[in-house]
N, C-alpha and C positions, 0 to 999 in steps of 0.2 A: 281744436286740439291738434297735436302732432304726436308721432311715435318717434322715440329717440333710442339709439343704441350705438354700439361700436363694433369693430371687427373682433371676432372671436375665433379661436382655433377649432377647426372641425375634426381634429384628430381623435377626440373622445366621444364624438357622436352628437346627434341633434339634441337629445334630452339634456346632456351635460351643458351644451351651449345655451339652451333655453334657461336653465337654472342659473348659469353664470350671468346671463343678461339681467335676470330678475335681481340677483344679488347686487349688481351695480346700479340698479334703479331703472333699467331699460325695459321697454316693451316691444322691442324688435332688435334685430342684430344683423350684421353682415358676416359672411364667412367665405373663405376661398374654397372653391370646389375641389381643389387639390393644392399641392405645394405651390405657393405664389410664383416660383420659378419654373413650374411645369412638372411633368412626371406623372406617374400612375396615381390615380385617385384611390382613396380609402374605400374598401368595400362597404356598401350600405347594408345595414341590418334592419330588416323590416320591423322587427319588434321595437327597436329603438325609435324608428320613425313614427310608429303608431303611438308610442308613449309620449313622444314630443308633441304630436298633433293634439292629443288630449290636453297636455300641459299648456300649450299655446292658447287653446280655446279657453281653458280655465282662467288664464292670466291675461286675457284680452290682448294678445299680441297683434301688432299690425303686420303688414307685409314684410317678408324677409328680402334682403338684397344680396344675393349671392354675387361673388366677384370672380371673373375668369382670371387665370394666371396672367401675370405681367408679360410672360414670354409668348403669349398667343398673338402673333402678328399675322393677321389674315392677309395683309397686302404686302408682305415681304417681297423683295426682289429675287429671292431664292425659292424655287419650286418645292424643295424638300421642306423648308420651313412653313411655306403656305399649306402644304398637305398635313404636316404635323399639327398646325393650328386648326385647320378644318376638322381633323379627326377629334381633337380635344373638344372643340365646340360641339360637334355632333354627340359625343359621349356625355358631355355636361348637360345638354338639353334632355337627353334620355333620363339622366339621373335626377334632374330637377322635377320630373313628373312624380317622383315619390313624395314630394311636398307640393302638391298642386296649387296653382294660383299665385305664385310668388314671382320675384324678379331675378333676372340673370343679367348682370351688368358687365360690360367689357369696354376696354380701350379700343377704339377703332383700329389703331395700328400706325405704323410708320411706313411711308412709301419708299424710303431709302433712295431718294434721287430719281424715282420714276415719274414723279409729279403727282399732285393731288388728284387729278382727273383719273389717272390709272389706278391709284389707290382706292378711290371711291368706287370705281367700276368693279374692282375685284371684291371689295367688301359686299357690295350689293349682290353680286353673283353668288357668293357663299350664302348670304342670308336667304336668297331665293331658293337655293338648293336645299337648305336645312329647315326652314320654317314650314310648319304644317298647320292646316286648319284645326286639327284635333288637339294640338298642344295647349296646355293651360298656362304655361309660363309666358311672361312678357319679357322680351329682350330689350335691354336698355343700352343705348349709346351714351358713353360718358363724354361730357364736354372737356376739352383738353386745354392745356396752357399754351400750346404752340411752340414747344421747344423742338429743335431739330426739324425732322420731316414728318412730325405728327399729323395725322389726319383728324379732323374734328376740332381745329384750332379756333373756329368761330361758329356762330349759329348757322351761317350759310353753308358751310361744309357738312354740318349735321343734316341740314335740310336736304342737301343733294343726295346724301345716302338714303334718307327716307323716301325721296322721290323715286328712287330706283327699286324700292322693295315692293313686292306685289301684295303681301299680306300685312298691310300697314296696321291692322288692328292687333298684331302680335308685337308691335314695336313701341318703344317709349324712349325717354331721355332721362339720364341722371345728371343733374346740375351740380358740379363741384365748385364750392365757393372759392377755394384757393385757385383752382384752374381758371375760372372765368376772370377773377381779379388779375392773375398773372397774365391772362390773355388779353387784357385791355378793357374789360367791362367794369365800370365804376359802380360797384354794388354798395358803396358806403354813402356817397353823395347823390347818386342817381339811380337808386334801386328801382323806383317806379318806371323810369325810362328803360332800364335794362329788361325788366319783365315785359314791358310793352313791345320792345324789339323782339324778344323771344316769342311772344305771341304772334307778332306780325310775320316773322320769318319761319318759325317752326310750328307754333300753335301750343298754347298752354295745356291743351288736352293731352299732349304727349309728355308733359313733365310729371313723372311718376315718383321720383325720389331725389333727395338732396344729400350730398356729402358736405357736412358742415365742418369746415376747417379754416383756421387762420393761415396767413401766409408770411413766410420769412422775408418776402421781397416786396418792393414797391409795385404798384399797379403797372401793367404792360411790360413786365420784365421777362415774360416767357421762360420762366425757370422751374416752376412746379416744386416748391419746397414748403411743405406743410409746417404749421406751427401750432402750439397750444392756443386754446381760445383766450383772446385778450392779450396775447403776448406778441402779436404780429402786426402787420401793417393794415389789416382789415379792422382789427380791434373788437373789443367786446360790444361796443354800441353798434358797430356796423353789422356784426353777426346777429345781435339781438333784433335789428331791423329785418333781417332775412327770416329768422325763426318766427317772428310775430306778424309777418306780412299776411294780410287776409287772403291773398291768392295762393298761399303755400300751406294752408292748414289741411290737416288730414293726411299728410304725406309722411313717409318714413324719413327721418334725418339720421344719418350715419356719421359718427365721429371717426376720422382717420388721423387724429392728432398724435404726435410723438409722446405717448403716455404709458404708464403702467396702470394696473387696475385701480389703485387709489386715485390716480389722476383722472381716469375716466369717470369714476363715481362722482368726483367733485364737479366735473364738467357737465355730467348729466343732471346733477342737482341744480347747478347754475342755470342751465337752459330751462329746466322746469320752472324755476323761480321767475323767469321772464314772462311766463304765460299767465301769471296770477294778476 
């Protein structure tokens, strides 16, 4: 089995997001911890959290995949941006403990000309400063498409970040189908080989969640443009192969396609039909 959902707005609280996910046919969801462009996070209401946790248990929800703001660049070349990013990260990890045992996914960042080695060193330093043995949240590094000076453009850069983290049991990876396709991994014709390489370089035990997206671009384009399921270069059959792969069962799959609620409901129903 898989868990399937999409990004939902956190502005109305956890219980509202849970009910919205159920209405669309989902049994998990993703949410931004604050505005995707950064800024102050919404206050957490403990009564809302308690009601959601009961609701999620009643409806057999899988793990949630929270997403850090896109502006959170831990390895910026500007000290003030680095500090802003680290402060957001620390605050988000504290807030995640209200919903224990879930995932906090983030884009590793862009080194902005400093070089990947410097970017990786700064990211691991922040992770080592902020991760604690007591936390219940697993922090996920997202695989990236490799545009510009992104860190995490291939499995080897993700591995090098993990190598520098002391509390490795608090870490995982979110594989984004659009990103790895745009990054040069052929998940349509050679999915078994891609997963074998992931296992050899990173380890499949680290693969905790999947962003299930089609791509507007051909493989190896390094552009990161998501498309609706079946309307891009990965295609319906390619994504069906990902969703139904034996090594990926039991994980949350999150849609990040350019859709409205009606479109997400259709995609969730389509993906569920692949599992029959």
